TIKEDO-27610 format. One record per atom (N, C-alpha, C, O, CB): residue in three letters; x, y, z. Coordinates in steps of 0.2 Angstrom, whole numbers, padded with zeros to 4 digits, always signed. Atoms other than C-alpha are relative to their C-alpha. Glycine has a CB too. Example, Ala and Ser with C-alpha at 12.3 -4.5 7.8 and 13.67 -1.06 7.14 Angstrom:
TIKEDO-27610
ALA+0004-0006+0000ALA+0062-0022+0039ALA+0004+0006+0000ALA+0009+0005+0003ALA-0005+0000+0006SER-0004-0006-0001SER+0068-0005+0036SER-0004+0005+0003SER-0001+0011+0004SER+0002+0002-0007
***
This chain:
TIKEDO-27610
UNK-0002+0001-0007UNK+0371+1504+1677UNK-0005+0002+0005UNK-0004+0001+0011UNK+0006+0004+0001UNK+0006-0001-0005UNK+0354+1509+1684UNK-0005-0005+0000UNK-0011-0004+0001UNK-0003+0007-0002UNK+0005+0006+0000UNK+0346+1492+1683UNK-0004+0000+0007UNK-0002+0002+0012UNK+0004-0006-0001UNK+0005+0001-0006UNK+0331+1489+1695UNK-0005-0005-0001UNK-0007-0006-0007UNK-0003+0007+0002UNK+0006+0004+0000UNK+0317+1478+1699UNK-0004+0003+0005UNK-0002+0005+0010UNK+0002-0008+0002UNK+0005-0003-0005UNK+0301+1484+1707UNK-0005-0005+0001UNK-0007-0009-0003UNK-0003+0007-0003UNK+0005+0004-0002UNK+0288+1475+1717UNK-0006+0004+0002UNK-0005+0010+0005UNK+0002-0004+0006UNK+0006-0004-0001UNK+0270+1481+1718UNK-0004-0004+0005UNK-0005-0010+0005UNK-0004+0002-0006UNK+0005+0003-0005UNK+0258+1478+1733UNK-0007+0002-0003UNK-0009+0007-0002UNK+0001+0003+0007UNK+0007-0001+0002UNK+0241+1476+1725UNK-0005-0002+0005UNK-0011-0003+0004UNK-0002-0003-0006UNK+0005+0001-0006UNK+0233+1471+1742UNK-0003+0006+0003UNK-0001+0011+0001UNK+0004-0005+0005UNK+0004-0005-0004UNK+0223+1481+1754UNK+0004+0002+0006UNK+0001+0007+0010UNK-0007-0002+0001UNK-0004-0002-0006UNK+0236+1482+1768UNK+0007+0000-0001UNK+0010-0003-0006UNK-0002-0005+0006UNK-0007-0001+0000UNK+0254+1486+1771UNK+0003-0007+0001UNK+0001-0011+0005UNK+0003+0005+0004UNK-0004+0006-0002UNK+0267+1472+1771UNK+0006+0002+0004UNK+0010+0006+0001UNK+0002-0004-0007UNK-0006-0001-0004UNK+0280+1473+1785UNK+0005-0006-0001UNK+0004-0011+0001UNK-0002+0001+0007UNK-0005+0005+0002UNK+0295+1464+1779UNK+0004-0003+0006UNK+0008-0008+0005UNK+0005+0002-0005UNK-0003+0003-0006UNK+0301+1461+1797UNK-0004-0005+0002UNK-0001-0010+0006UNK+0001+0006+0005UNK+0004+0005-0002UNK+0287+1450+1800UNK-0002-0005-0005UNK-0003-0011-0004UNK-0007+0003+0004UNK+0001+0005+0006UNK+0283+1443+1783UNK+0006+0001-0005UNK+0007+0005-0008UNK-0006+0003-0004UNK-0007+0000+0004UNK+0300+1438+1775UNK-0001-0001-0007UNK-0005-0006-0009UNK+0004-0005+0003UNK+0001+0000+0007UNK+0301+1441+1757UNK+0007+0000-0003UNK+0011+0005-0001UNK-0005+0005-0004UNK-0006+0000+0003UNK+0316+1437+1746UNK+0000+0001-0007UNK-0005-0002-0010UNK+0004-0007+0002UNK+0000+0000+0008UNK+0320+1442+1728UNK+0006-0004-0002UNK+0012-0004+0001UNK+0002+0008-0002UNK-0005+0005+0002UNK+0330+1429+1719UNK+0001+0001-0008UNK-0003+0003-0011UNK-0002-0007+0001UNK-0001-0001+0007UNK+0339+1430+1702UNK+0004-0007-0002UNK+0009-0009+0001UNK+0005+0006-0001UNK-0003+0006+0003UNK+0343+1414+1692UNK+0004+0002-0006UNK+0000+0004-0011UNK-0005-0005-0001UNK-0004-0002+0005UNK+0357+1417+1680UNK+0002-0006-0005UNK+0003-0011-0002UNK+0006+0004+0002UNK-0003+0005+0005UNK+0362+1408+1664UNK-0003-0007+0000UNK+0000-0012-0001UNK+0008-0001+0001UNK+0003+0006+0000UNK+0349+1395+1665UNK+0001-0005+0006UNK-0001-0011+0006UNK+0001-0004-0006UNK-0002+0004-0006UNK+0355+1389+1682UNK-0006-0001+0005UNK-0012+0002+0004UNK+0005+0004+0004UNK+0006+0002-0004UNK+0344+1382+1696UNK+0002+0002+0008UNK-0002+0001+0012UNK-0001-0007+0000UNK-0002-0002-0007UNK+0354+1390+1711UNK+0000+0008+0000UNK+0004+0010-0004UNK+0006-0003+0002UNK+0001-0008+0001UNK+0349+1409+1713UNK+0005+0003+0005UNK+0007+0001+0010UNK-0007+0002+0001UNK-0002-0005-0004UNK+0357+1424+1721UNK-0006+0003+0003UNK-0011+0004+0000UNK+0005+0005-0003UNK+0006-0003-0003UNK+0345+1431+1734UNK+0002+0006+0004UNK+0007+0007+0007UNK-0003-0005+0004UNK-0001-0006-0004UNK+0342+1447+1744UNK-0007+0000+0004UNK-0012+0000+0001UNK+0002+0006-0003UNK+0007-0001-0003UNK+0329+1449+1758UNK-0002+0007+0000UNK+0002+0012+0001UNK+0002-0002+0008UNK+0003-0007+0000UNK+0318+1464+1757UNK-0001+0003+0007UNK-0002-0001+0012UNK-0007+0000-0004UNK+0000-0003-0007UNK+0318+1476+1772UNK-0005+0006-0001UNK-0007+0009-0006UNK+0006+0003+0002UNK+0004-0006-0001UNK+0306+1490+1778UNK-0007-0002-0001UNK-0009-0008+0001UNK+0002+0005-0006UNK+0008+0001+0000UNK+0287+1491+1774UNK-0002+0002-0007UNK+0001+0007-0010UNK-0003+0004+0005UNK+0003-0001+0007UNK+0278+1491+1757UNK-0008+0001+0001UNK-0012-0003+0002UNK+0001-0005-0005UNK+0007-0001-0002UNK+0261+1500+1759UNK-0004-0002-0006UNK-0002-0003-0012UNK-0001+0008+0000UNK+0004+0002+0005UNK+0246+1495+1749UNK+0000+0005-0006UNK-0001+0011-0004UNK-0007-0001+0003UNK+0000-0004+0006UNK+0246+1502+1731UNK+0006+0004-0001UNK+0007+0008-0005UNK-0005+0005+0001UNK-0006-0003+0001UNK+0264+1507+1732UNK+0005-0005-0003UNK+0004-0011-0003UNK+0003+0002+0007UNK-0005+0004+0003UNK+0280+1501+1724UNK+0006+0000+0004UNK+0008+0004+0008UNK+0002+0003-0007UNK-0006+0001-0004UNK+0296+1494+1731UNK+0006-0001-0005UNK+0005-0006-0009UNK+0000-0006+0005UNK-0005+0000+0005UNK+0312+1497+1721UNK+0007-0003+0002UNK+0009+0000+0007UNK+0001+0007-0003UNK-0007+0003-0002UNK+0328+1486+1722UNK+0004+0002-0006UNK+0003+0000-0012UNK-0001-0008+0001UNK-0004-0002+0005UNK+0342+1494+1712UNK+0007-0004+0001UNK+0009-0006+0006UNK+0001+0008+0001UNK-0007+0003+0000UNK+0359+1486+1707UNK+0005+0004+0004UNK+0010+0002+0007UNK+0002-0002-0007UNK-0004-0005-0003UNK+0368+1502+1712UNK-0003+0006+0001UNK-0006+0010-0003UNK+0006+0001-0005UNK+0004-0006-0001UNK+0360+1516+1721UNK+0002+0006-0002UNK-0001+0011-0004UNK-0002+0000+0008UNK-0003-0006+0003UNK+0372+1529+1716UNK-0002+0001-0007UNK-0004+0007-0009UNK+0008+0000+0001UNK+0002+0000+0007UNK+0369+1525+1698UNK-0008+0001-0001UNK-0010+0005-0005UNK+0002-0006-0004UNK+0008+0000+0000UNK+0350+1523+1701UNK-0002+0008+0001UNK-0006+0010-0002UNK-0003-0005+0004UNK+0002-0007-0002UNK+0348+1540+1710UNK+0003+0005-0005UNK-0001+0010-0006UNK+0003+0002+0007UNK-0002-0005+0005UNK+0359+1549+1697UNK-0005+0000-0006UNK-0006+0005-0009UNK+0007-0002-0002UNK+0005+0001+0006UNK+0347+1542+1683UNK-0007+0003+0001UNK-0010+0006-0003UNK+0000-0007-0002UNK+0007-0001-0002UNK+0331+1545+1692UNK-0002+0005+0005UNK-0008+0007+0006UNK-0004-0007+0002UNK+0001-0006-0005UNK+0333+1558+1705UNK-0002-0002+0007UNK-0004+0003+0011UNK-0005+0004-0003UNK+0001+0002-0006UNK+0329+1548+1720UNK+0003-0007+0002UNK+0005-0010-0003UNK-0008-0001+0001UNK-0004+0006-0002UNK+0336+1533+1730UNK-0005-0006+0000UNK-0011-0005+0001UNK+0003+0001+0007UNK+0004+0006+0000UNK+0329+1515+1728UNK-0001-0002+0008UNK+0002+0001+0012UNK+0004-0005-0003UNK+0002+0003-0006UNK+0321+1506+1743UNK+0006-0004+0003UNK+0007-0005+0009UNK-0006-0003+0000UNK-0005+0005-0002UNK+0335+1493+1743UNK+0005+0000-0005UNK+0004+0000-0011UNK-0003-0007+0002UNK-0005+0001+0004UNK+0352+1491+1735UNK+0002-0007+0000UNK+0004-0009+0006UNK+0006+0005+0001UNK-0003+0007+0000UNK+0358+1474+1730UNK+0003-0002-0007UNK+0001+0000-0012UNK-0006-0005+0001UNK-0004+0002+0006UNK+0371+1467+1718UNK-0003-0005-0004UNK+0000-0007-0009UNK+0007-0001+0002UNK+0003+0005+0004UNK+0360+1453+1713UNK-0004+0003-0006UNK-0005-0001-0011UNK-0004-0004+0004UNK+0004-0003+0006UNK+0350+1465+1701UNK+0005+0002-0005UNK+0005+0008-0007UNK-0004+0006+0003UNK-0004-0001+0006UNK+0362+1463+1687UNK-0002-0004-0006UNK+0003-0007-0010UNK+0008-0002+0002UNK+0002+0004+0006UNK+0352+1453+1675UNK+0002+0003-0007UNK+0001+0009-0008UNK-0008-0001+0000UNK-0003-0003+0007UNK+0359+1455+1657UNK-0005-0001-0005UNK-0003-0001-0011UNK+0006-0004-0001UNK+0005+0000+0005UNK+0342+1453+1648UNK-0003-0007-0001UNK-0008-0008-0005UNK+0003+0002-0006UNK+0003+0007+0001UNK+0339+1434+1650UNK-0001-0004+0006UNK-0002-0010+0006UNK+0004-0004-0005UNK+0001+0003-0006UNK+0339+1430+1668UNK-0007+0000+0003UNK-0011+0004+0001UNK+0005+0004+0005UNK+0006+0001-0003UNK+0325+1424+1679UNK+0000+0004+0007UNK+0005+0003+0010UNK-0002-0007+0000UNK+0001-0003-0007UNK+0318+1434+1694UNK-0006-0003+0003UNK-0011-0005+0000UNK-0001+0008+0000UNK+0006+0004-0004UNK+0307+1426+1708UNK+0000+0004+0007UNK+0005+0006+0009UNK+0001-0007+0000UNK+0002-0002-0007UNK+0299+1431+1724UNK-0001-0006+0004UNK-0006-0010+0002UNK-0005+0006+0000UNK+0002+0006-0005UNK+0299+1419+1739UNK-0002+0003+0006UNK+0000+0009+0009UNK+0007-0004+0001UNK+0003-0003-0006UNK+0289+1422+1754UNK+0001-0005+0006UNK+0001-0011+0005UNK-0008+0002-0001UNK-0001+0004-0006UNK+0291+1416+1772UNK+0007-0004+0000UNK+0007-0010+0002UNK-0006-0005+0002UNK-0006+0004+0001UNK+0309+1411+1768UNK+0003+0001-0007UNK+0000+0004-0011UNK+0000-0007+0002UNK-0003+0000+0006UNK+0321+1410+1754UNK-0001-0006-0005UNK-0006-0009-0003UNK+0008+0001+0000UNK+0002+0005+0005UNK+0322+1398+1739UNK+0000-0007+0003UNK-0003-0012+0001UNK+0004+0000-0006UNK+0000+0007-0003UNK+0326+1383+1751UNK-0005-0001+0006UNK-0006-0006+0008UNK+0007-0001+0003UNK+0004+0001-0006UNK+0315+1387+1766UNK-0007+0003-0001UNK-0012+0002+0003UNK+0003+0003+0006UNK+0006-0003+0001UNK+0301+1398+1759UNK-0004-0003-0006UNK-0003-0008-0009UNK+0001+0007-0002UNK+0004+0002+0006UNK+0287+1397+1745UNK+0001+0004-0005UNK+0001+0010-0004UNK-0007-0001+0003UNK+0000-0004+0006UNK+0288+1403+1728UNK-0006+0004-0001UNK-0012+0001-0002UNK+0002-0005-0007UNK+0006-0005+0000UNK+0276+1418+1727UNK-0001+0002-0007UNK-0007+0002-0010UNK+0001+0005+0004UNK+0001-0003+0006UNK+0279+1426+1710UNK+0006-0001-0004UNK+0012-0002-0001UNK-0002+0007+0000UNK-0006+0001+0004UNK+0291+1423+1695UNK-0001+0004-0007UNK-0006+0004-0010UNK+0001-0007-0001UNK-0001-0002+0007UNK+0297+1431+1679UNK+0005-0004-0004UNK+0011-0004-0002UNK+0003+0008+0000UNK-0004+0005+0004UNK+0304+1418+1667UNK-0001-0007+0003UNK-0005-0008+0007UNK+0007+0002+0001UNK+0000+0007-0002UNK+0307+1399+1670UNK+0006-0002+0002UNK+0012-0001-0001UNK-0003-0004-0006UNK-0006+0002-0004UNK+0319+1392+1682UNK+0003-0006-0004UNK+0000-0010-0006UNK-0001-0002+0007UNK-0004+0006+0003UNK+0333+1381+1674UNK+0000+0001-0008UNK+0003-0003-0011UNK-0004-0006+0001UNK+0000-0001+0008UNK+0331+1389+1656UNK+0003+0007-0001UNK+0001+0012+0002UNK-0007+0000-0003UNK-0003-0006+0002UNK+0342+1402+1649UNK-0005+0004-0004UNK-0008+0001-0009UNK+0007-0001-0004UNK+0005-0004+0003UNK+0331+1416+1643UNK+0001+0003-0007UNK-0003+0006-0010UNK-0002+0006+0004UNK-0002-0002+0007UNK+0340+1420+1627UNK-0005-0003-0005UNK-0005-0009-0006UNK+0007-0001-0002UNK+0005+0002+0005UNK+0327+1419+1613UNK-0007-0003+0003UNK-0011-0005-0001UNK+0003-0006-0003UNK+0007+0002-0003UNK+0313+1415+1626UNK-0004+0006+0000UNK-0002+0012-0001UNK+0001-0003+0007UNK+0005-0005+0000UNK+0297+1425+1628UNK+0002+0005+0005UNK-0001+0011+0005UNK-0007-0003+0002UNK-0001-0005-0005UNK+0304+1434+1643UNK+0007+0004-0001UNK+0009+0007+0004UNK+0000-0004+0007UNK-0007-0004+0002UNK+0321+1440+1635UNK-0002+0008+0000UNK-0006+0010-0003UNK+0003-0002-0006UNK+0002-0007-0001UNK+0322+1458+1640UNK+0007+0005-0001UNK+0008+0010+0002UNK-0003+0002+0007UNK-0006-0004+0001UNK+0339+1464+1633UNK-0001+0007-0003UNK-0006+0008-0007UNK+0004-0004-0006UNK+0001-0007+0001UNK+0340+1483+1632UNK-0008+0002+0000UNK-0010+0006-0004UNK+0003+0002-0007UNK+0008-0001+0000UNK+0321+1483+1637UNK-0002+0000+0007UNK+0002+0000+0012UNK-0003-0006-0004UNK+0004+0000-0006UNK+0309+1484+1651UNK-0006-0005+0000UNK-0009-0005-0005UNK-0002+0007+0002UNK+0005+0005+0000UNK+0297+1471+1656UNK-0005+0002+0005UNK-0003+0004+0011UNK+0002-0007+0002UNK+0005-0003-0004UNK+0280+1477+1664UNK-0006-0004+0000UNK-0008-0007-0005UNK-0001+0007-0003UNK+0006+0003-0001UNK+0266+1468+1671UNK-0006+0004-0003UNK-0006+0010-0002UNK-0002-0002+0008UNK+0005-0004+0004UNK+0251+1473+1660UNK-0006+0002+0004UNK-0011+0005+0001UNK-0001-0003-0007UNK+0006-0002-0004UNK+0238+1474+1674UNK+0003-0001+0007UNK+0006-0005+0009UNK-0006-0005-0001UNK-0002+0000-0007UNK+0240+1478+1692UNK-0005-0005+0004UNK-0004-0005+0010UNK+0000+0007+0003UNK+0005+0004-0004UNK+0225+1467+1697UNK+0002-0008+0000UNK-0001-0012+0003UNK-0006+0000-0004UNK-0002+0007+0000UNK+0234+1450+1693UNK+0002-0002+0007UNK+0005+0002+0011UNK+0006-0001-0005UNK-0002+0004-0006UNK+0237+1438+1708UNK+0007-0002-0002UNK+0009-0004-0007UNK-0004-0005+0002UNK-0006+0003+0002UNK+0255+1432+1710UNK+0000-0007-0002UNK-0005-0010-0001UNK+0004+0000+0007UNK+0001+0006+0003UNK+0259+1417+1701UNK+0007-0004+0000UNK+0012-0001-0001UNK-0002+0000-0008UNK-0006+0004-0001UNK+0272+1403+1704UNK+0002-0003-0006UNK+0008-0006-0006UNK-0001-0006+0005UNK-0002+0002+0006UNK+0273+1399+1686UNK+0000+0006-0005UNK-0004+0011-0004UNK-0004-0006-0003UNK-0001-0006+0005UNK+0278+1411+1671UNK-0006+0000-0004UNK-0008-0005-0007UNK+0006-0001-0004UNK+0005-0001+0004UNK+0263+1418+1662UNK+0001+0005-0005UNK+0001+0011-0003UNK-0007+0001+0004UNK-0003-0005+0005UNK+0269+1427+1646UNK-0005+0005-0001UNK-0004+0011-0002UNK+0002-0004-0006UNK+0005-0005+0002UNK+0252+1435+1642UNK-0001+0005+0005UNK-0004+0010+0004UNK-0006-0004+0000UNK+0001-0005-0005UNK+0253+1445+1659UNK+0005+0005-0001UNK+0005+0010+0003UNK+0000-0003+0006UNK-0006-0004+0000UNK+0269+1454+1653UNK+0000+0003-0007UNK-0001+0000-0012UNK+0006-0004+0001UNK-0002-0003+0006UNK+0273+1467+1640UNK+0008+0002+0001UNK+0010+0004+0006UNK-0004+0007-0001UNK-0007-0002+0000UNK+0291+1470+1635UNK+0002+0005-0005UNK+0000+0004-0011UNK+0005-0007-0001UNK-0001-0006+0004UNK+0297+1486+1627UNK+0007+0001-0001UNK+0011+0001+0004UNK-0004+0006+0002UNK-0006-0002+0000UNK+0313+1491+1620UNK+0001+0007+0003UNK-0004+0011+0002UNK+0002+0001-0008UNK+0000-0006-0004UNK+0319+1505+1631UNK+0007+0002+0002UNK+0012-0001+0002UNK-0004-0001+0007UNK-0006-0003-0003UNK+0332+1517+1638UNK-0002+0003+0007UNK-0008+0002+0009UNK+0003+0005-0005UNK+0001-0002-0007UNK+0334+1525+1655UNK-0006+0005+0000UNK-0010+0005+0005UNK+0006+0004+0002UNK+0005-0005+0000UNK+0322+1539+1650UNK-0007-0003-0001UNK-0012+0001+0000UNK+0001+0005-0006UNK+0006+0003+0001UNK+0308+1527+1646UNK-0002-0004+0007UNK-0008-0006+0007UNK+0000-0005-0005UNK+0002+0004-0006UNK+0308+1519+1664UNK-0004+0005+0005UNK-0003+0011+0005UNK+0007-0002+0003UNK+0004-0004-0004UNK+0296+1524+1677UNK+0000-0004+0007UNK-0005-0006+0010UNK-0008+0000-0002UNK-0001+0003-0007UNK+0303+1517+1694UNK-0005+0003+0005UNK-0005+0009+0006UNK+0007-0001+0002UNK+0003-0003-0006UNK+0292+1519+1709UNK-0007+0002-0001UNK-0011+0005+0003UNK+0003+0005+0003UNK+0006-0002+0001UNK+0276+1522+1700UNK-0003-0004-0006UNK+0001-0008-0009UNK-0001+0008-0003UNK+0003+0004+0005UNK+0263+1514+1688UNK+0002+0003-0007UNK+0005+0008-0008UNK-0007+0000+0001UNK-0001-0002+0007UNK+0264+1515+1669UNK-0005+0006-0001UNK-0011+0006+0000UNK-0002-0006-0005UNK+0004-0006+0001UNK+0258+1533+1665UNK-0005+0000-0006UNK-0003-0003-0011UNK+0005+0006+0000UNK+0004-0002+0006UNK+0244+1539+1654UNK+0003+0006-0002UNK+0004+0011+0002UNK-0008+0000+0002UNK-0003-0006+0002UNK+0251+1552+1643UNK-0006+0004-0004UNK-0008+0002-0009UNK+0006-0001-0005UNK+0005-0004+0002UNK+0238+1566+1640UNK+0003+0005-0005UNK+0007+0009-0003UNK-0004+0003+0005UNK-0003-0005+0005UNK+0243+1575+1624UNK-0005+0004-0004UNK-0010+0003-0005UNK+0003-0005-0006UNK+0004-0005+0004UNK+0236+1591+1616UNK+0004+0002-0006UNK+0009+0004-0006UNK-0001+0006+0005UNK-0002-0002+0006UNK+0238+1593+1598UNK-0006+0003-0004UNK-0009+0000-0008UNK+0003-0006-0004UNK+0006-0003+0002UNK+0224+1605+1594UNK-0006-0003+0003UNK-0012-0001+0002UNK+0000+0001-0007UNK+0006+0003-0004UNK+0213+1593+1604UNK+0004-0005+0005UNK+0009-0007+0003UNK-0005-0004-0005UNK-0003+0004-0005UNK+0216+1582+1619UNK-0001-0008-0002UNK-0006-0010-0005UNK-0004+0001+0007UNK+0000+0007+0001UNK+0220+1563+1617UNK+0004-0003+0006UNK+0009-0001+0007UNK+0003-0002-0007UNK+0006+0003+0001UNK+0215+1552+1625UNK-0006+0004+0003UNK-0012+0002+0002UNK+0000-0007+0003UNK+0005-0003-0004UNK+0205+1564+1636UNK+0003+0007+0003UNK+0009+0007+0003UNK-0004-0004+0005UNK-0003-0006-0004UNK+0207+1581+1645UNK+0002-0003+0006UNK-0001-0006+0010UNK-0006+0005+0001UNK-0003+0002-0007UNK+0218+1578+1660UNK-0004+0002+0006UNK-0003-0001+0011UNK+0007+0001+0000UNK+0003-0002-0006UNK+0208+1588+1672UNK-0006-0004+0001UNK-0010-0006-0003UNK-0003+0008-0002UNK+0005+0005-0003UNK+0197+1576+1682UNK+0002-0007-0002UNK-0001-0011+0000UNK-0006+0002-0003UNK-0002+0007+0002UNK+0206+1561+1674UNK+0007-0002+0002UNK+0008-0007+0004UNK-0001+0000-0007UNK-0007+0002-0002UNK+0225+1562+1677UNK+0001-0001+0007UNK-0002+0002+0011UNK+0005+0006-0003UNK-0002+0001-0007UNK+0233+1556+1692UNK+0008+0002+0001UNK+0011+0005-0004UNK+0000-0008+0002UNK-0007-0002-0001UNK+0250+1560+1700UNK+0005-0004-0003UNK+0011-0002-0003UNK+0001+0000+0008UNK-0004+0005+0004UNK+0258+1546+1690UNK+0000+0002-0007UNK+0004-0001-0011UNK-0001-0007+0001UNK+0001-0001+0007UNK+0253+1553+1673UNK+0004+0006-0003UNK+0007+0009+0001UNK-0008+0001-0001UNK-0004-0006+0004UNK+0260+1565+1660UNK-0004+0004-0004UNK-0009+0001-0007UNK+0006-0004-0004UNK+0004-0005+0005UNK+0254+1580+1650UNK+0005+0003-0004UNK+0010+0005-0002UNK-0004+0005+0005UNK-0004-0003+0005UNK+0262+1585+1634UNK-0004+0005-0004UNK-0009+0003-0007UNK+0003-0006-0004UNK+0004-0005+0004UNK+0256+1601+1625UNK+0005+0000-0007UNK+0010+0004-0006UNK+0000+0007+0003UNK-0004+0000+0006UNK+0262+1598+1607UNK-0001+0006-0005UNK+0004+0009-0007UNK-0001-0006-0004UNK+0001-0005+0005UNK+0253+1611+1597UNK-0007+0003+0002UNK-0012+0000+0003UNK-0001-0003-0007UNK+0006-0003-0002UNK+0240+1624+1601UNK+0000+0003+0007UNK+0005+0002+0011UNK-0006-0004-0001UNK+0000-0003-0006UNK+0235+1634+1616UNK-0005-0003+0005UNK-0011-0005+0003UNK-0002+0008+0000UNK+0004+0003-0005UNK+0228+1626+1632UNK+0000+0004+0006UNK+0005+0007+0008UNK+0003-0007+0002UNK+0001-0003-0006UNK+0221+1634+1647UNK-0003-0005+0005UNK-0008-0008+0005UNK-0006+0006-0001UNK+0002+0005-0005UNK+0220+1624+1663UNK-0003+0005+0006UNK+0001+0009+0009UNK+0006-0004+0003UNK+0004-0004-0005UNK+0207+1633+1674UNK-0001-0004+0007UNK-0004-0001+0011UNK-0006+0002-0003UNK+0000+0004-0006UNK+0207+1619+1687UNK+0006-0003+0003UNK+0011-0003-0001UNK-0005-0006-0001UNK-0006+0003-0003UNK+0220+1612+1699UNK+0001-0007-0003UNK-0003-0011-0005UNK-0001-0001+0007UNK-0002+0006+0003UNK+0230+1598+1692UNK+0007-0003+0003UNK+0011+0001+0004UNK+0001+0000-0008UNK-0006+0003-0003UNK+0243+1586+1699UNK+0002-0006-0005UNK-0001-0010-0007UNK-0001-0003+0007UNK-0002+0005+0004UNK+0254+1576+1687UNK+0007-0002+0001UNK+0010+0002+0006UNK+0000+0002-0008UNK-0007+0002-0001UNK+0271+1567+1686UNK+0005+0005-0004UNK+0010+0007-0002UNK+0001-0007-0001UNK-0004-0004+0005UNK+0278+1576+1671UNK-0004+0004-0005UNK-0009+0003-0007UNK+0004-0006-0004UNK+0004-0005+0004UNK+0273+1591+1661UNK+0005+0002-0006UNK+0011+0004-0004UNK-0002+0006+0004UNK-0005-0002+0005UNK+0281+1595+1644UNK-0004+0005-0005UNK-0010+0003-0007UNK+0002-0006-0004UNK+0003-0004+0005UNK+0276+1610+1633UNK+0005+0001-0006UNK+0011+0004-0005UNK-0002+0007+0003UNK-0005-0001+0005UNK+0284+1610+1616UNK-0001+0006-0004UNK-0005+0011-0002UNK-0002-0006-0005UNK-0001-0006+0003UNK+0289+1624+1604UNK-0007+0003-0003UNK-0008+0009-0002UNK+0005+0000-0005UNK+0006-0002+0004UNK+0272+1625+1595UNK-0006+0000+0005UNK-0012+0002+0003UNK-0002-0005-0006UNK+0005+0000-0005UNK+0262+1624+1611UNK+0000+0005+0005UNK+0006+0008+0006UNK+0000-0007+0004UNK+0001-0005-0005UNK+0256+1636+1624UNK-0004-0002+0006UNK-0010-0005+0004UNK-0002+0007-0003UNK+0004+0002-0006UNK+0250+1633+1642UNK-0001+0006+0004UNK+0003+0009+0006UNK+0003-0006+0004UNK+0002-0005-0004UNK+0240+1645+1652UNK-0003-0003+0006UNK-0007-0007+0006UNK-0005+0005-0003UNK+0002+0003-0006UNK+0238+1640+1670UNK-0004+0005+0005UNK-0001+0010+0007UNK+0006-0003+0004UNK+0004-0004-0004UNK+0224+1648+1680UNK-0001-0002+0007UNK-0003+0001+0012UNK-0007+0002-0003UNK+0001+0003-0006UNK+0223+1636+1694UNK+0007-0002+0003UNK+0012+0002+0003UNK-0004-0006+0000UNK-0006+0003-0003UNK+0237+1626+1703UNK+0002-0006-0003UNK-0002-0011-0004UNK+0000-0001+0008UNK-0002+0007+0003UNK+0248+1613+1694UNK+0006-0002+0005UNK+0011+0002+0006UNK+0002+0001-0007UNK-0005+0004-0003UNK+0259+1601+1704UNK+0003-0005-0004UNK+0000-0009-0007UNK-0003-0003+0007UNK-0004+0005+0005UNK+0273+1592+1695UNK+0004-0004+0005UNK+0008-0001+0009UNK+0004+0004-0005UNK-0003+0004-0004UNK+0280+1577+1704UNK+0007-0002-0002UNK+0011-0005+0002UNK-0004-0006+0002UNK-0006+0003+0003UNK+0294+1572+1692UNK+0005+0005-0001UNK+0010+0004-0004UNK-0002-0004-0006
***
């Protein structure tokens, strides 16, 4: 019940949805007539905009409110989502799309039942046609979702760091897991999630800020 779609601004300036109209559309059951919702507010450069099907369920699951609530975000794992700019599907231009309009997604490359679909690079330009190679689809539950932030790097300590020591590398969207052994953090560190497991020990000599 905490379904959501998120839009990322990989441009260099903010998008004001009051002057640049953007619509999210969902095409269900292979249909060609969508349900749409107009985005509101502002999306800063490098930020995410989250549209949730039900904000009460979303905030209960993730601890914060979505940017917009809309009942159109009820895809059941095979529906198509699209973004239109400077109008809706009848008056605007197709900007970006997930799936293929007019085709039921069951058994198609974009099927996402009990899963999450993630653009595998933030550098892609929007595309008015579906490009399967730009997407990764993972089987997932609520705890696997990362609304409002990028895909995290998980810095894991198991008697050694993998993929690297988070100090100087981790960002506020990343995660640190201490599985086994003693770690001393002598420099300040900001991460989204910190986990210290039973066989691990963490000594903090600086300041650690946890956002999640």
